[in-house]
C-alpha positions in Angstrom: 72.5 -11.4 -49.0 71.3 -11.4 -52.7 71.3 -14.6 -54.7 73.7 -15.2 -57.6 72.3 -15.5 -61.1 72.9 -19.3 -60.8 70.9 -19.6 -57.5 68.1 -17.3 -58.7 67.6 -19.4 -61.9 67.0 -22.8 -60.2 63.7 -24.3 -61.2 62.0 -27.7 -61.8 60.1 -29.2 -64.8 58.0 -32.3 -65.3 58.5 -34.8 -68.1 56.5 -38.1 -68.0 55.7 -37.9 -64.3 59.4 -37.3 -63.5 60.7 -34.1 -61.9 64.0 -32.5 -63.1 65.9 -29.6 -61.6 67.4 -27.2 -64.1 68.8 -23.7 -64.5 66.0 -21.7 -66.1 66.9 -19.1 -68.8 63.5 -17.4 -68.5 64.0 -17.0 -64.8 67.6 -15.6 -65.4 66.1 -13.3 -68.1 64.2 -11.4 -65.3 67.7 -10.2 -64.3 69.4 -10.2 -67.7 66.8 -8.7 -69.9 65.1 -10.1 -73.0 67.0 -13.0 -74.5 64.1 -14.4 -76.6 65.8 -13.6 -79.9 69.3 -14.8 -78.9 70.4 -17.6 -81.3 69.5 -20.9 -79.9 73.1 -22.1 -80.0 74.1 -19.2 -77.7 71.3 -20.1 -75.3 73.0 -23.5 -74.9 76.3 -21.6 -74.0 74.3 -19.2 -71.7 72.9 -22.1 -69.8 76.4 -23.6 -69.5 77.7 -20.4 -67.9 74.7 -20.0 -65.6 75.1 -23.6 -64.3 78.8 -23.3 -63.8 78.8 -19.8 -62.3 81.5 -19.8 -59.5 82.5 -16.1 -59.6 86.0 -17.3 -60.5 86.1 -19.1 -63.8 82.6 -18.0 -64.6 81.4 -14.6 -63.4 78.1 -12.7 -63.5 79.8 -10.3 -66.0 80.5 -13.2 -68.3 76.9 -14.3 -68.2 75.7 -10.7 -68.8 78.1 -10.3 -71.7 76.6 -13.4 -73.4 73.0 -12.4 -72.6 73.8 -8.9 -74.0 75.2 -10.4 -77.2 72.3 -8.7 -79.2 73.7 -5.3 -78.2 77.2 -6.5 -79.4 78.5 -6.3 -75.9 80.4 -9.6 -76.5 83.3 -8.3 -78.4 86.6 -10.0 -77.3 84.9 -11.4 -74.2 86.6 -14.7 -73.1 84.4 -17.3 -71.5 85.0 -20.7 -69.8 82.8 -23.4 -71.4 82.5 -26.8 -69.9 81.1 -29.5 -72.2 79.2 -32.5 -70.7 81.4 -35.1 -72.4 84.3 -35.9 -74.7 84.3 -38.0 -77.9 87.4 -39.6 -79.4 88.3 -41.8 -82.3 91.4 -44.1 -82.2 93.8 -42.1 -84.4 93.5 -39.1 -82.1 92.5 -41.2 -79.0 95.6 -43.4 -78.8 98.0 -40.3 -78.5 95.5 -38.8 -75.9 95.7 -42.0 -73.8 99.5 -42.0 -74.3 99.6 -38.5 -73.0 97.4 -39.4 -70.0 99.7 -42.4 -69.2 102.7 -40.1 -69.6 101.1 -37.5 -67.3 100.7 -40.2 -64.6 104.4 -41.0 -64.9 105.2 -37.2 -64.5 102.9 -36.8 -61.6 104.4 -39.9 -59.9 108.0 -38.6 -60.6 107.0 -35.2 -59.0 105.5 -36.8 -56.0 101.8 -36.4 -56.7 98.8 -38.8 -56.7 98.4 -40.6 -60.0 94.7 -41.2 -59.4 94.2 -37.5 -60.0 95.0 -38.1 -63.7 91.5 -39.3 -64.5 88.7 -38.1 -66.7 86.1 -36.0 -64.8 83.7 -36.0 -67.7 82.5 -39.1 -69.6 84.8 -40.1 -72.5 83.7 -42.3 -75.3 86.4 -43.6 -77.7 85.2 -45.3 -80.9 87.8 -47.4 -82.8 86.9 -46.5 -86.4 90.0 -45.1 -88.2 92.2 -48.1 -88.4 90.5 -50.3 -91.0 92.2 -50.2 -94.4 90.7 -51.3 -97.7 93.2 -54.0 -98.5 90.6 -56.4 -99.8 87.7 -55.2 -101.9 85.2 -56.4 -104.5 84.3 -59.8 -103.0 82.2 -61.4 -100.2 85.3 -62.0 -98.0 86.5 -58.3 -98.1 85.0 -57.4 -94.7 86.3 -60.5 -92.8 89.8 -60.1 -94.4 90.1 -56.4 -93.7 89.0 -56.9 -90.0 91.5 -59.8 -89.6 94.3 -57.6 -91.0 93.2 -54.7 -88.8 93.3 -56.8 -85.6 96.7 -58.2 -86.6 98.3 -54.8 -87.4 96.8 -53.0 -84.5 96.9 -55.6 -81.7 99.4 -53.6 -79.6 97.4 -50.3 -80.0 94.2 -52.1 -79.1 95.8 -53.8 -76.1 96.9 -50.3 -75.0 93.3 -49.0 -75.3 92.0 -52.0 -73.3 94.5 -51.1 -70.6 93.2 -47.5 -70.7 89.7 -48.8 -70.4 90.4 -50.4 -67.0 93.0 -47.9 -65.8 90.9 -44.7 -66.2 87.4 -44.1 -64.8 84.5 -42.8 -67.0 86.4 -44.0 -70.1 84.5 -46.3 -72.5 85.8 -47.9 -75.7 83.6 -48.9 -78.6 85.5 -51.8 -80.3 86.5 -52.0 -83.9 84.0 -53.1 -86.6 81.1 -51.2 -85.0 80.9 -47.9 -86.9 82.2 -44.3 -87.3 82.4 -42.3 -84.1 80.1 -39.6 -85.4 77.4 -42.0 -86.5 77.6 -43.9 -83.3 77.3 -40.5 -81.5 74.3 -39.5 -83.7 72.5 -42.9 -83.5 73.3 -43.9 -79.9 75.5 -41.8 -77.6 73.9 -38.3 -78.2 71.0 -37.5 -75.8 70.1 -33.9 -76.8 69.4 -33.3 -73.1 71.6 -34.8 -70.4 70.4 -35.7 -66.9 72.3 -36.9 -63.8 72.0 -37.0 -60.1 73.8 -34.1 -58.4 73.5 -33.6 -54.6 70.5 -35.9 -54.4 68.6 -34.1 -57.2 68.1 -35.2 -60.9 69.5 -32.2 -62.9 68.8 -31.7 -66.6 71.0 -29.7 -68.9 71.9 -29.6 -72.6 74.0 -32.4 -74.0 77.2 -30.8 -75.2 80.6 -32.1 -76.2 84.0 -31.6 -77.7 85.6 -34.3 -79.8 89.1 -35.1 -81.1 87.8 -35.3 -84.7 86.9 -32.2 -86.6 83.7 -33.8 -87.8 82.4 -34.0 -84.2 80.1 -31.2 -85.5 77.8 -33.8 -87.1 76.0 -34.1 -83.8 74.7 -30.5 -84.2 72.2 -32.0 -86.5 70.6 -33.5 -83.4 70.5 -30.1 -81.6 73.7 -31.1 -79.6 76.3 -28.3 -79.5 79.6 -29.9 -80.2 82.8 -29.3 -82.2 86.2 -30.7 -82.8 89.2 -29.6 -80.7 92.8 -30.9 -80.8 93.6 -33.9 -78.7 95.6 -31.8 -76.4 92.6 -29.5 -75.6 90.3 -32.5 -75.3 92.6 -34.1 -72.7 92.5 -30.9 -70.7 88.7 -30.7 -71.0 88.2 -34.3 -69.7 90.6 -33.5 -66.8 88.4 -30.7 -65.7 89.8 -27.7 -67.5 87.2 -25.4 -69.1 87.4 -24.8 -72.9 88.6 -21.2 -73.1 86.8 -19.4 -76.0 85.7 -16.0 -77.1 82.0 -15.4 -77.3 81.4 -16.3 -81.0 79.7 -14.4 -83.8 76.8 -16.4 -85.1 76.0 -16.5 -88.8 72.4 -17.3 -89.5 71.8 -19.5 -92.6 68.1 -19.4 -93.7 66.9 -22.4 -95.7 63.7 -22.1 -97.7 61.9 -24.3 -100.3 62.6 -27.9 -100.9 65.2 -30.0 -102.7 64.1 -30.8 -106.3 63.6 -34.3 -107.6 66.9 -36.0 -108.2 68.9 -33.7 -106.0 70.6 -35.1 -102.9 71.6 -33.9 -99.4 75.2 -34.1 -100.7 74.5 -31.6 -103.4 72.9 -29.4 -100.8 75.9 -29.6 -98.4 78.4 -28.9 -101.2 76.4 -25.8 -102.1 76.2 -24.7 -98.4 79.9 -25.3 -98.0 80.8 -23.2 -101.0 78.5 -20.3 -99.8 79.8 -20.3 -96.3 83.5 -20.5 -97.3 82.9 -17.5 -99.5 81.0 -15.6 -96.7 83.8 -16.3 -94.2 82.8 -18.1 -91.0 86.1 -19.2 -89.5 85.9 -19.1 -85.7 82.1 -18.4 -85.9 79.0 -20.5 -85.1 76.6 -21.1 -88.0 72.9 -21.6 -87.0 70.4 -22.9 -89.5 66.8 -21.5 -89.4 63.9 -20.9 -91.7 60.8 -23.0 -92.6 62.8 -25.0 -95.2 64.0 -27.0 -92.1 60.5 -28.6 -91.9 61.2 -30.6 -95.1 64.8 -31.5 -94.1 65.1 -34.9 -92.4 67.5 -35.2 -89.5 70.0 -37.3 -91.5 70.2 -34.4 -94.1 70.8 -31.9 -91.2 73.5 -34.2 -89.9 75.1 -34.2 -93.3 75.3 -30.4 -93.4 76.4 -30.2 -89.7 79.2 -32.7 -90.4 80.9 -30.5 -92.9 81.3 -27.5 -90.7 85.1 -27.9 -90.8 84.9 -27.7 -94.6 83.0 -24.4 -94.5 85.3 -23.3 -91.7 82.8 -22.7 -88.9 83.2 -23.9 -85.3 79.8 -25.6 -85.7 76.7 -25.7 -87.9 73.8 -25.9 -85.4 70.2 -27.1 -86.0 67.9 -26.3 -83.1 65.7 -29.0 -81.5 62.2 -29.4 -83.1 59.7 -32.2 -83.9 62.1 -33.6 -86.6 64.7 -34.2 -83.8 62.1 -36.0 -81.7 61.0 -38.1 -84.7 64.6 -39.2 -85.3 65.2 -40.0 -81.6 62.2 -42.3 -81.6 63.3 -44.0 -84.8 66.8 -44.6 -83.5 65.5 -46.3 -80.3 65.9 -43.6 -77.7 63.5 -44.2 -74.8 60.1 -42.5 -74.5 61.3 -41.0 -71.2 64.4 -39.4 -72.9 62.3 -38.0 -75.8 59.8 -36.5 -73.4 62.6 -34.8 -71.4 64.1 -33.4 -74.6 60.8 -31.8 -75.7 59.9 -30.5 -72.2 63.4 -29.1 -71.6 63.8 -27.4 -75.0 60.4 -25.8 -74.8 61.0 -24.6 -71.2 64.3 -23.0 -72.1 63.3 -21.3 -75.4 65.7 -23.7 -77.3 62.8 -25.2 -79.3 62.5 -24.2 -83.0 59.1 -22.8 -83.8 57.8 -22.0 -87.3 58.7 -18.5 -88.3 61.5 -18.1 -85.7 63.9 -15.2 -86.6 66.7 -14.9 -84.1 69.1 -12.0 -84.4 72.4 -13.0 -86.0 75.8 -11.3 -86.7 75.1 -11.7 -90.4 72.8 -13.9 -92.5 72.7 -15.9 -95.8 69.8 -17.4 -97.5 69.4 -20.4 -99.9 66.3 -21.6 -101.6 66.8 -25.4 -101.8 64.8 -25.3 -105.0 67.9 -23.9 -106.7 70.4 -26.6 -105.7 71.9 -28.6 -108.6 73.7 -31.9 -108.9 77.4 -31.2 -107.9 80.8 -32.6 -107.0 83.6 -30.8 -105.2 87.2 -31.0 -106.4 89.9 -31.5 -107.4 91.5 -30.9 -104.0 89.3 -28.6 -101.8 85.8 -29.4 -100.3 84.6 -25.9 -101.0 85.4 -26.0 -104.7 81.9 -27.0 -105.9 81.6 -28.0 -109.5 78.2 -28.6 -111.3 78.0 -32.1 -112.6 78.2 -31.0 -116.3 81.3 -29.0 -115.6 83.4 -31.8 -114.1 85.4 -32.6 -117.3 86.4 -28.9 -117.7 87.4 -28.7 -114.0 89.4 -31.9 -114.4 91.2 -30.6 -117.4 92.0 -27.3 -115.6 93.4 -29.3 -112.6 95.9 -31.2 -114.7 97.3 -27.9 -116.0 98.3 -27.0 -112.5 100.6 -29.9 -112.1 104.4 -29.6 -111.9 106.3 -30.6 -115.0 103.1 -30.9 -117.0 104.8 -30.0 -120.2 106.4 -33.4 -120.6 103.1 -35.3 -120.3 101.8 -37.1 -123.3 98.6 -38.5 -121.7 98.5 -41.6 -123.8 96.5 -44.6 -122.4 98.8 -47.3 -120.9 98.3 -51.0 -121.6 98.1 -53.4 -118.6 96.9 -56.9 -117.7 94.8 -57.7 -114.7 93.4 -61.1 -113.7 94.2 -62.5 -117.1 92.5 -59.7 -119.1 94.2 -56.9 -121.1 93.0 -53.3 -120.6 94.1 -49.8 -121.4 94.2 -47.3 -118.5 93.3 -43.8 -119.8 94.3 -40.4 -118.5 91.4 -39.2 -116.3 90.6 -42.8 -115.2 88.5 -43.1 -112.0 90.7 -45.6 -110.0 88.9 -45.3 -106.7 85.1 -45.1 -106.2 84.3 -45.2 -102.5 81.1 -44.9 -100.5 82.8 -43.9 -97.3 83.0 -41.5 -94.4 80.7 -40.0 -91.8 79.2 -37.3 -94.0 76.9 -39.5 -96.2 77.0 -43.0 -94.7 74.7 -41.8 -91.9 72.1 -40.8 -94.4 69.5 -43.5 -95.5 68.2 -41.4 -98.5 71.6 -41.2 -100.3 72.6 -44.8 -99.5 69.2 -46.2 -100.6 69.6 -44.0 -103.8 73.0 -45.6 -104.4 71.5 -49.1 -103.9 68.6 -48.3 -106.2 70.9 -46.9 -108.9 73.0 -50.0 -108.7 69.9 -52.2 -109.1 68.8 -50.4 -112.3 72.4 -50.5 -113.7 72.7 -54.2 -113.1 69.3 -54.9 -114.6 70.5 -53.2 -117.8 73.8 -55.1 -117.8 76.1 -52.3 -116.9 79.4 -53.1 -115.2 81.9 -51.1 -113.2 85.1 -50.4 -115.3 87.8 -52.9 -114.6 90.3 -50.3 -113.2 88.0 -49.0 -110.6 88.6 -50.0 -106.9 85.1 -49.8 -105.5 84.2 -50.0 -101.8 81.4 -49.6 -99.3 82.3 -48.6 -95.7 79.1 -47.7 -93.8 79.1 -45.6 -90.7 77.3 -48.3 -88.7 75.9 -51.8 -88.9 72.4 -50.3 -89.1 73.2 -49.3 -92.7 74.0 -52.9 -93.7 70.7 -53.9 -92.1 68.5 -51.5 -94.0 70.3 -52.1 -97.4 69.8 -55.8 -96.9 66.1 -55.3 -95.8 65.5 -53.3 -98.9 67.1 -56.1 -101.0 69.7 -53.7 -102.5 72.9 -55.3 -101.1 73.2 -57.9 -104.0 73.2 -55.2 -106.6 75.9 -53.1 -104.9 78.0 -56.3 -104.5 77.5 -57.1 -108.2 79.2 -53.7 -109.0 82.0 -54.3 -106.6 80.6 -52.2 -103.7 81.0 -55.0 -101.2 81.2 -54.2 -97.5 84.9 -53.5 -96.7 84.5 -52.4 -93.0 82.7 -50.1 -90.7 84.8 -47.0 -90.2 86.5 -44.1 -91.8 88.4 -45.6 -94.7 89.2 -43.8 -98.0 88.3 -40.4 -96.6 91.2 -40.6 -94.0 93.6 -42.1 -96.6 93.0 -45.7 -95.7 92.1 -46.5 -99.3 94.7 -49.3 -99.4 96.9 -50.1 -102.3 95.6 -50.2 -105.9 96.2 -53.5 -107.8 99.9 -53.6 -108.8 99.3 -53.5 -112.6 97.2 -50.3 -112.2 99.8 -48.6 -109.9 102.5 -49.5 -112.5 100.4 -48.1 -115.4 99.8 -44.8 -113.6 103.5 -44.4 -112.9 104.5 -45.5 -116.4 102.2 -43.0 -118.2 102.5 -40.4 -115.4 98.7 -40.4 -115.7 96.5 -38.0 -113.8 93.8 -40.2 -112.4 90.8 -39.5 -110.0 89.1 -40.8 -106.9 85.4 -40.2 -106.4 84.3 -40.6 -102.8 81.3 -39.7 -100.7 83.5 -38.2 -98.1 84.3 -34.7 -96.8 88.0 -34.4 -97.4 89.8 -34.4 -100.7 93.1 -32.6 -100.0 96.2 -33.3 -102.0 98.0 -36.6 -101.2 95.3 -37.6 -98.7 93.3 -40.3 -100.5 96.1 -42.2 -102.2 99.7 -41.2 -103.1 99.2 -41.8 -106.9 95.8 -40.1 -107.2 96.3 -36.4 -107.9 92.6 -35.4 -108.2 89.9 -36.3 -105.7 86.2 -35.5 -106.0 83.5 -35.5 -103.3 80.2 -36.7 -104.5 76.9 -38.3 -103.3 76.9 -42.1 -103.0 74.7 -42.6 -106.1 77.2 -40.5 -108.1 80.0 -42.5 -106.7 78.3 -45.6 -108.2 77.7 -43.7 -111.5 81.4 -42.8 -111.8 82.4 -46.4 -111.1 80.3 -47.3 -114.2 81.7 -44.5 -116.4 85.2 -44.9 -115.1 86.5 -41.6 -116.3 86.5 -38.0 -115.1 86.4 -36.7 -118.7 82.9 -38.1 -119.3 80.2 -35.5 -118.8 77.6 -37.5 -116.8 75.0 -34.7 -117.4 75.1 -35.4 -121.1 77.3 -38.4 -122.1 76.3 -42.1 -121.7 77.6 -43.9 -118.7 77.9 -47.1 -120.7 75.9 -49.4 -122.9 73.2 -52.0 -122.1 73.1 -55.6 -123.3 71.8 -54.5 -126.7 74.6 -52.0 -127.2 72.3 -49.0 -126.6 73.6 -46.0 -124.7 72.5 -45.7 -121.0 72.4 -42.2 -119.5 72.5 -41.2 -115.8 68.9 -40.1 -116.0 67.9 -43.6 -117.2 69.1 -45.2 -113.9 68.6 -42.4 -111.4 65.9 -43.4 -108.9 62.8 -41.3 -108.4 62.1 -39.5 -105.1 59.2 -41.8 -104.6 61.4 -44.9 -105.0 63.9 -43.5 -102.5 61.2 -42.6 -100.0 59.7 -46.1 -100.2 63.1 -47.6 -99.6 63.8 -45.3 -96.6 60.6 -46.5 -95.0 62.4 -49.9 -94.6 64.6 -48.3 -91.8 63.1 -49.5 -88.5 63.7 -48.8 -84.8 64.4 -52.5 -84.3 67.5 -52.2 -86.4 69.0 -49.6 -84.1 68.0 -51.5 -80.9 69.5 -54.7 -82.2 72.9 -53.2 -83.4 73.4 -51.0 -80.3 72.3 -53.6 -77.7 75.9 -54.7 -77.1 77.8 -51.8 -78.6 80.7 -52.0 -76.1 81.1 -55.8 -76.3 83.1 -56.4 -79.4 84.2 -59.7 -81.1 85.7 -62.7 -79.3 89.0 -61.6 -80.7 88.6 -58.2 -79.0 87.5 -59.7 -75.7 90.5 -62.1 -75.7 93.1 -59.3 -75.8 95.1 -59.8 -72.6 95.4 -56.7 -70.4 97.6 -56.0 -67.4 95.7 -54.3 -64.6 97.8 -51.5 -63.3 97.6 -47.7 -62.7 100.6 -46.9 -64.8 101.4 -48.5 -68.2 104.3 -50.9 -68.7 106.1 -49.3 -71.6 108.0 -51.6 -74.0 111.3 -50.2 -75.2 111.1 -52.2 -78.4 107.6 -51.0 -79.3 107.1 -49.2 -82.6 103.5 -48.3 -81.8 103.3 -47.1 -78.2 106.2 -45.1 -76.7 106.5 -42.9 -73.6 106.3 -39.4 -75.0 109.1 -37.0 -74.1 106.9 -33.9 -73.5 107.2 -34.0 -69.7 110.8 -35.3 -69.4 112.3 -32.0 -68.2 109.2 -30.6 -66.6 109.6 -28.9 -63.1 107.0 -28.2 -60.6 107.2 -24.4 -61.4 107.3 -23.1 -65.0 110.5 -21.5 -66.2 110.2 -18.0 -67.7 109.4 -17.9 -71.4 112.7 -17.6 -73.4 113.0 -15.1 -76.3 113.6 -16.5 -79.8 117.1 -15.7 -81.1 118.4 -16.4 -84.6 115.7 -18.9 -85.6 116.2 -20.6 -88.9 113.2 -21.0 -91.2 112.5 -24.7 -91.6 109.8 -24.3 -94.2 108.1 -21.5 -96.2 104.6 -22.6 -97.3 101.7 -21.2 -99.3 97.9 -20.8 -98.7 95.5 -23.5 -97.4 98.3 -25.7 -95.9 96.3 -28.4 -94.1 97.1 -30.5 -91.0 97.4 -33.3 -93.6 100.3 -31.5 -95.2 101.9 -31.0 -91.8 101.2 -34.4 -90.3 99.8 -36.9 -92.8 97.6 -39.8 -91.6 98.1 -42.1 -94.6 100.8 -44.4 -96.0 104.4 -44.3 -94.9 107.0 -44.3 -97.8 109.9 -46.7 -97.4 112.5 -44.1 -98.3 111.1 -41.5 -95.9 112.7 -40.8 -92.5 109.7 -42.6 -90.8 110.1 -45.6 -93.2 113.8 -45.8 -92.5 113.2 -45.7 -88.8 110.6 -48.6 -89.0 112.9 -50.7 -91.1 115.8 -50.1 -88.7 113.5 -51.5 -86.0 112.8 -54.7 -88.0 109.4 -53.7 -89.4 108.7 -55.0 -92.9 107.3 -52.6 -95.5 104.0 -54.6 -95.5 103.6 -54.0 -91.8 104.3 -50.2 -91.9 100.6 -49.5 -91.4 99.8 -45.8 -91.5 101.0 -42.6 -89.8 97.6 -42.4 -88.2 97.9 -45.8 -86.6 101.4 -45.0 -85.3 100.4 -41.8 -83.5 101.3 -43.4 -80.1 105.0 -43.4 -81.2 106.6 -39.9 -81.2 109.7 -41.2 -83.1 107.5 -42.1 -86.1 105.4 -38.9 -85.9 108.3 -36.4 -85.6 109.8 -38.1 -88.7 106.5 -37.8 -90.5 106.1 -34.1 -89.8 105.8 -32.1 -93.0 106.2 -35.4 -94.9 103.1 -35.2 -97.0 104.1 -36.2 -100.6 102.3 -33.1 -102.0 103.6 -30.4 -99.7 105.5 -27.7 -101.5 108.2 -25.8 -99.5 109.0 -22.6 -101.4 112.6 -22.9 -100.2 113.1 -25.7 -102.7 111.1 -24.6 -105.8 109.9 -27.3 -108.1 110.2 -30.1 -105.5 107.2 -31.9 -103.9 107.4 -33.6 -100.6 108.8 -32.8 -97.2 112.2 -31.3 -98.3 114.1 -28.2 -97.3 117.5 -26.5 -97.6 119.9 -26.7 -94.8 121.1 -23.2 -94.2 123.5 -21.6 -94.8 124.2 -23.4 -98.0 122.4 -25.2 -100.8 122.2 -28.8 -99.5 118.6 -30.2 -99.9 117.4 -32.8 -97.4 114.3 -34.0 -95.6 112.7 -31.5 -93.2 113.2 -34.0 -90.3 117.0 -34.5 -91.1 117.5 -30.7 -91.4 115.6 -30.1 -88.1 117.9 -32.6 -86.3 121.0 -30.9 -87.7 119.7 -27.5 -86.4 119.0 -29.1 -83.0 122.6 -30.2 -82.8 123.6 -26.6 -83.3 121.1 -25.4 -80.6 119.1 -23.3 -83.1 115.4 -22.6 -82.7 113.2 -22.9 -85.8 110.3 -21.0 -87.5 107.7 -21.8 -90.1 106.4 -19.2 -92.5 103.0 -19.6 -94.2 100.1 -18.0 -96.1 96.4 -17.9 -95.4 94.3 -20.6 -93.5 97.4 -22.3 -92.1 96.4 -25.6 -90.4 93.0 -26.1 -92.0 91.4 -29.5 -92.1 91.5 -32.2 -89.4 91.8 -31.4 -85.7 95.2 -33.1 -85.7 97.2 -32.5 -82.5 100.3 -34.1 -84.1 100.4 -31.2 -86.5 101.4 -29.2 -83.5 103.3 -31.9 -81.5 105.5 -32.8 -84.5 106.8 -29.3 -85.1 107.4 -28.9 -81.4 109.6 -32.0 -81.3 111.4 -30.7 -84.4 112.3 -27.5 -82.5 109.7 -25.1 -84.0 109.2 -22.2 -81.6 107.1 -19.8 -83.8 104.7 -20.0 -86.8 104.1 -16.8 -88.7 101.2 -17.0 -91.1 98.7 -14.7 -92.8 95.8 -16.4 -91.0 95.2 -19.6 -88.9 92.4 -22.2 -88.9 90.7 -22.2 -85.4 91.7 -25.7 -84.0 95.3 -25.6 -85.2 95.9 -22.2 -83.7 94.9 -23.5 -80.3 96.8 -26.7 -80.8 100.0 -24.7 -81.4 99.5 -22.8 -78.2 98.7 -26.1 -76.4 102.2 -27.3 -77.4 104.0 -24.1 -76.4 104.4 -22.8 -80.0 103.8 -19.1 -80.6 101.3 -18.3 -83.5 101.9 -14.9 -85.0 100.0 -13.2 -87.9 101.6 -10.9 -90.5 100.2 -7.4 -90.5 97.4 -6.7 -92.9 98.7 -6.5 -96.5 102.1 -8.0 -95.5 103.0 -11.5 -96.7 106.1 -13.6 -97.3 105.8 -12.4 -100.9 105.6 -8.7 -100.2 108.6 -9.1 -97.9 110.4 -11.1 -100.7 111.4 -13.7 -98.2 113.7 -16.5 -99.5 113.8 -18.6 -96.4 117.5 -17.6 -95.8 116.4 -15.0 -93.2 117.1 -15.4 -89.4 114.2 -14.5 -87.0 114.3 -12.9 -83.6 111.3 -12.4 -81.3 112.1 -10.5 -78.1 110.3 -9.6 -74.8 108.2 -12.8 -74.7 108.0 -12.7 -70.9 105.8 -9.7 -71.2 103.6 -11.1 -74.0 99.8 -10.2 -73.8 96.7 -11.5 -75.6 96.2 -10.1 -79.0 99.2 -7.7 -78.6 101.5 -6.5 -81.4 104.9 -8.3 -81.3 107.9 -6.9 -83.2 109.7 -9.6 -85.2 113.2 -8.8 -86.5 114.1 -10.3 -89.8 117.9 -10.5 -90.6 118.5 -11.2 -94.3 121.4 -13.2 -95.8 123.2 -9.9 -96.6 123.0 -8.8 -92.9 120.3 -6.1 -93.5 117.4 -6.0 -90.9 113.7 -5.3 -91.0 111.2 -5.2 -88.2 107.6 -6.3 -88.8 104.8 -5.8 -86.2 103.0 -9.1 -86.1 99.7 -9.8 -84.3 100.0 -12.3 -81.4 97.2 -14.9 -81.9 97.2 -16.0 -78.3 93.6 -14.8 -78.0 92.5 -15.6 -74.4 94.1 -15.3 -71.0 93.7 -19.0 -70.5 95.7 -19.6 -73.7 98.4 -17.2 -72.4 98.6 -19.2 -69.1 99.1 -22.4 -71.2 101.8 -20.8 -73.3 103.7 -19.6 -70.2 103.5 -23.1 -68.8 105.1 -24.5 -72.0 101.8 -26.1 -73.0 98.3 -27.0 -71.7 99.1 -30.4 -70.3 102.1 -29.0 -68.3 99.7 -26.5 -66.8 97.1 -29.3 -65.9 99.9 -31.4 -64.2 101.1 -28.4 -62.2 97.4 -27.8 -61.1 97.2 -31.5 -59.9 100.4 -31.2 -57.9 
């Protein structure tokens, strides 16, 4: 009997006197043909298929299709990919653990074994999204913010502590430690995984999926990983393969070297703009070229981090000597580093000089040509050269609604006993925040050195600027302190406010009252400058209409200038003690100065900070936890509620029902993000969610954020489509989550309208433009619409993660035919929608949608079904992925 490909590829390798078993690609190639020029990211996928071949979920034909990718034999081939582990943060992790706890309840109700609801892969949850910048600009800011975080989130954290003891292979990194992506890069990521299987030590690539879209950062370490919705991640950790089509791989060749004064942030904004223009949604991007020799790992991680912003599934950097250097620096063991080198070289996954894999398409950038840049005012791909920012700011203000009435005069205000004038264009938030840049010593040291020079000349931050520093890990604080730069950042108001994702997720906290009042009084258009990766409308702060991504040193520079209308490439930032003008070039640190500062980063810092990474503070350890297999739900809780998704579930799925007479709940434009659909930031008092909380005795000061209340479906369904900047074309000229109740002219909140339709037993539809659901991998952007009664979303195109999330919640994603849009159809939102024959739906099929207009006339449009794989079709027929998983367990 002949051996399977899996059996025939078994081999051993040596690393530091230790023997490892592995599945050898060179051995498999004897059967599969030459795979030497396969992109290295696909070699990782190929090994995964080889190792998991069972001739059921993974067949020899799947393996051959991937190996034959160079001959383009992969088109529309579905594969089952099994990542080694799952990464979560608390905003997405809490609802995932709520779902797991609810699944245990459902399994118990249906007579199954609750112990089966347990992760089969290691899961690391890092609490990093709950710290808010309430206190800033003083030495107590960190302690005060942490105290408030623990107070506000005590119930959520107790729930996670319960999950930690209730589920196996589930670890929690406590608050105040760092951002999940940086903890992953500096500590959790192994590049090559090894574990005992049937008495043998088996080595294989470290791979993962994460419930945060910026999971892609780990690709800088040669670890293949990307963000998925929480729903898909839950299925992955419960043993379901991630169903995907064999991807196209776009090669991005880097040559040359970054010029003096140009940062990794400038590079990533340039790469993001180029790749968005090229079109890489649903594709892998792999970086190659000899320019990688000059690119430190932290710079690679910065570029890999922003894959969601350029739209790719991942931005992969193969393993090479730079990878090993970083692993040694960050305290990985000699044994681990030796294994990574031996394994990558044995498998042909090692990057050699001059490597030219074959790609679907390629782009090239000479890093010598990169210039100082920001991105804004509301999309990460809209790169603006530093000198062009004032013009871009002026253009952005013209786009605003009701702009004709604006007079743009400065507004007088008093703060801390001083009188000031707040001008139009004021920078009111300057935040060194987020995973993109706070993992990168060169840009953080540059910010510290720039602050030092500014302070020495007597420059001060403008009084209306709320400045903050939220590093991605404690290692950052160590090296800034060691380089003696912390006092200068503190002097300019960039005091430590917390370790976590703050301003970038919308946890920027309130502005001082006088400043908020001045913005409202003058209807001023103000700006936030942050070293983050997301600047979507309404995300950073409700009153800040323009948001700009920039490198940490430029964030400090804008805090000094205090205005978006100042051209930092030409105008002075301020004046020194003698009244002489000071320009950006006068305080910008040299490459040599930055390099000397970066040398202060030591392995001891990493070893010290990660020695007790799972321990947490005394306050964390003292949280009382009930030891039980199922959770004791509290009926009066406003944070953690038993979700209703499995309430009516039966052992066997019911046939899919056709959609008859659906009302359109919202008609939306292009680039509607998951932030628009399910905001993470502040909850307005007069919103449906705000009214719900007040009716349950929650004071406005204790509302916390939507993100922190994702364990409560009552809050989240009321927050669906509640972003203050969302524009529903059914109510022209109105911003915020409003719609028309049809038939008729009555305008009300989307939530209230959905509940009225539910009373009438009417299904609902959402109509949208291009790139629907771009941005964060936010499962509540699918769960919320599902609870409102949305059955179908018809858009011109979908972002990858959101499309699969919709299917995971039993919502049908359909695409308009090429050249057909809501505008060409002249839709008003008054139409009724019918979708028939859904029991016979097939992947990628054409589905006729009947539109019935207000006058009774009908039109049929042939939409494309965006259920792309047979696994997705199975999930849809089961009313969602988790229903399918539960039925499998039973």
